[in-house]
N, C-alpha and C positions, 0 to 999 in steps of 0.2 A: 710204338700203340700203348705199351706201359706207360711212359713219359706223361703221355697224354692223359691217358684213363685215370692216372693216379690224380691226376687236378681235380677229380668229381668225388672217387670212388676210391674205396679201399682195396689195393690189387696188390697181389703176390704173385710173382714170376719163378716159375718150377720149367728147367730148362734140363737139357741130355748131359747125363755124366758119359756117356754113350750112343751118340746120334748113329751112325750105321760102322758095321765092322771094315777095319781099316782094309781087308781082302778087296774090297770094294774101287778102296783108288790106290794105287800105283805112287801117286803124289799127294806132297801136305795139304789140304784145302784148309786148314784153320790158323789164323792172322793170331801168333802168342805174344807179340810184340806189344799191337796197339789196345788201349782198354779205351779206345773214345766208344762203343758201343758198348760198355761194361755200367750195369744194372745194379745199384748196392740192395742187397741184400738177395741177389738172385739166389735161388737153391737147384743146383745142378745135380738133379736123385735120378732119372730117369735113366733106366739101360733096357734100350727100343728090344735087345736080344735075352732077355730075362723073361718070363713071364711072373715069377716069385716076387720080383723087383716090383715090378708092375703093376700088380696087387698091392703090395706094400706102400707103395706112394699114390697109388688111388683111394687107401681103404684114410689113409692120410690127410690127401685132399675135401674126401666127403667129411672127415670130422671137421674140417672148419662149419660143414653147411655153407657154402657158397649160394650167390644167387646167381650165377652166371661161370661155366668154362670156357674159358674161350683155347682154342683147338688147328694148330696150326698144318692143313691140308696139302701136299703136292706130290705127292707119290705110293703107290699102293704098296711099297716095302714095309709102311706102316702102320696097315690094316689090324694084323696079330696085335701088335701093341695096342692102337687106339679102342679096338673093340673089346679086349679088355677091358679098357681105361673105363668105356660107358659101362660095360656091364656092373663092373663094381660102383659105380658113381650110381649107380640107377638112374628108376626115370622122374626120380623128384629133382634131379639136378639137372638142370637146364644148360644146353649144349651148345655151342656155335660153335662151327667149322669155318676159318677162315680159308677156304679152296684159290687157291695160288693156280693151280689146275686141277681140272676135276677129273681129267684121266691124264696118263704120264704125256710126255710130248714123245717119246718115245713108246709107241705099243709092244704087249705083248698080250700072251695068253693069259686068260683066267685076269688080267687087267678090271675089268667091269664088273667081274663077279667079286672079287677084293676089294674092287673102290664102293658099291653098292652095300657090302657086307657093314662096314664102317658107317657111310652118309646115312641111311635110314636110322639111324639107332639119334642119329643131332639133331636137334630141336629149330635151330634157325643157320640160316647161311648167310657169308657175305663173299659173294664173287666179282672179281674185276671186268668180265666183257662178258657180251652177251653169246657167244658163243659158250661158256660155261656155265650162262642162264640155261641155256637152250639143253644142255648136257645131265645137265644135276634136273630137269621136269623130266626126261625121258627115263628115268628112274624114280620119281615123286613127285607127280604132277601136282602136289599139291602143298610143296616145300615152302617154308615160308625163309625169305632169303633177302637180301638188300645189296643190291650194282653201286658197286663206288671203284671210279680208278685204282688203282693203288696210289698210294701219297709218294711225293718227290723225296728224295732222299740230299739232303741237306746237309747231313751231320758228316759227309763224307768230305764238308768243308773245313779242313781240320785247320789248317793252316791259313786259309785264306787268299794263298799266294796269285799274284797277277799270273798271264799267261809269259809276258814275256822272263817270269823268274821261273816258269814252269818248263819253260822251253831252253832255257841254259841251263837248269837240272839234267832234262834228258839230252842235251847237245844238238838241240834241233836250233837249225836257223831261223830270226826271226822273221825271215818272209817266205819264208816254206808255206807251203798250203797244207793242211795237215788233216786228212782225214781216218777217222779212228773206229775201228773194228773191236770190241771189248765184249768178255766174258770167254767161258769154256768153248771151245772149236766143236761145233757135232754138225753132223751131217744137216738136221733139218735149218740147222742155221744160214744155210744156204750161202758161204764162205764162199766159194766156185764162184758164185755170178760177181761178188764185187771183183776180186783177182780178173775174171774177164774182161770187165768194165773196165781194167785199170787201162789198158793200150791207147782207148781213147780219152781215156781224162788227162793222160799224161800229154796225148798229140797236142789238144786242145788247152789246156792250163800250161803247158812247161814247170814249174817249179815247185810240185805235187808231191807229197808223201802219204802215202796209208800204211798206219802202225797196228799191226794185227795183234793184241796186248791178251794174252789167255793161255791155259793149257789147252796143249790139242792131247787126242788120243790116239791109238795105234794108227792112223792115217797120216800121221804130219808130213811124212815123206813122201806122201801124195800131191798135198797141199805145193810143197816145196819144189816139185818137180811142175806144177800148176803154174807155180810163178815165171820158175823158167821155161817154161813152153811159151806161155806170153812176154815173154821176155821184159821182165817190169822188174827184175831183181835190185836193178837200181833204185826203183822209188818204193820198195816195199820192205818195209823191216815187221820184220815177224820177234815179239817178246813170246816166246814158250816156257811162262812160268804161272803160276799160281797169284794174283799181283794183291800182296796185303792192302788194306782196308788203309793203312797209311799212303801205299805207294798209290791208291786210286784217285788223288786229286791233282798229282802230276798229269796223269793222261787224257781229264777230262780237259782240265783249266788251260793246255795247251793245245788242244784241236781245236779245228775252226767247227766242225760238224762230226756228228755218229749217226754213223749209217748200220743200219740192221737189216741185212738182205733175205732175210727169214722166210722158208717154203712150206712154212705150218709155224702156227704158234695160238696160246690163249690170250698172253699178257705177256711183258716183259721188264722187270725190273731197272733192265739197261738203260729203256728212254726216264727214266723216273729220277736214275743218276743224271744224265744228261740233262732233265730239267732242272734238276741241284743245282746243276753248274751256269745252269741259262742259256744251253747250248742247244740249238735248234738237231732234229733228228730227219733220217728220210731212212723209211718204214715199207715191207711191201704190205699190200692189201690183203691180211689174211687174220685170220683169229680176231682178236680184240687189239690190236696196235693201231687200226683205223680210229679206233675209237676215242684215243686220245689223242694225236696226231690232228692237228689243223690245217689243212692242203694248201700251202702257199702262205700260212701264218708262222705254223711254228715247226714248222718243218715241209718234208713231199710226201706224196705217199705217190708208189709204184706197183705198177702188176710185180707179182713173183717172178722169179726164174727168167724176168729180162735183163739183161746185161745193157744193153743200150738203153733202155730208161735209166736204167741208175747211173750211168755214164751222162745221160743229159742233166740230169738232176743236181748231181755233183759240179757240171761246169754252168749249170743254170746259176747256181749257186754261189758261185763265184762273181762271173762274170754280169752278172746281174747285183753285185753287194748289198746282199740281204743280209749279212751278220746282223748288226745293229738293229734293224727293222725285226728282224727274226728275235733276236733277246731280248727285246722288248715286249713282244707278246707273249714269249713265255711267260714272261714277269708279269703280267699280265693274267695269266692262267693260274698264281700261285694258287690260291684258295681253293680254288679247285682241284689242286693235289696235295693239298693239306691232309695234315693227323688230326687237326682241331675237325674238320668236316668230316673225317671218316669218323671219328667219336660221336657227331651226332648224326649220324645215320644211325649207327649202335644203339643210342638212343631211341631212335624211331624205330627200329625194327623192336625193342625191348615193349615201349608202348602198342605195337599190336601191330604196324602196319608194315604192308608189303610192297617195298620201294619197286618190285618189276611192276606194278602196276599204277606207281603213284609218280615218284622224281626219279631224276637218274644223276 
């Protein structure tokens, strides 16, 4: 977003020097080796747990006399920090909240109150799904917003390696059928349904492997027992680590299709990473996922919690030889998921338009 907006505006990027307390994570969640996403002159200033720091940084921002401050919103943890920033910036400074989720995936008491405390002080909103729009309007029926799907992450194509090269590096046979589940493993992501689908997938396709790439929580053993109970240990590979930015490319380049068997969602960056690699996806009919996937063209949409539909979709993809067709359809959608289109939507919002009532 910074790079695209900088083509037209004078943009300053201010990030965190302490985003989350380390106590919240048992495993490291940052890639220190790769600088592909580095922005020159970015300033890492905000300590989300230090009110004095937040006030000081907010005053410094206010002295720039910005026309607009864009803030990323995805979890009520940030409510105290952002509320202080909003108060210090004052009403004269216009504020746009990019809501990756209005409410968190995993709800908890008081999350609505904390969210409303921040959102009611913003001037504009950028949302990625219809479900988030509906959540926003329950708190502010007059909110000014735009809806735009999250742009694709082409930046992860660092080396632009081929499928063959990626498979060589990951010790995958060239003729294997590779299904990918990527990202942090959480209950709401429905991985158990995909594991349950694998016996039927293997029975029909034979030489197939599911790669689960991403950190598990405390329930890791539960998933391993589920893999054993379904007798698919030989066709399920578990990579229980945080995947650094530089390593992401290998997994998406090597796979044939990406599966998101979520039980609940608003939107997911995993789809946009997959599209950045021109890979189709299988998603469940929850939240905003069906809004970005064209069923039968850029992937398949199945009902949540339905292992049979998951296995049928995976099998159909391979048996109908849809790889080339789906890849071409994903390429045709490139502009819809471009950062340039997102910048145009922000221009439209600042010009007074309300995207929720005009275009999508």
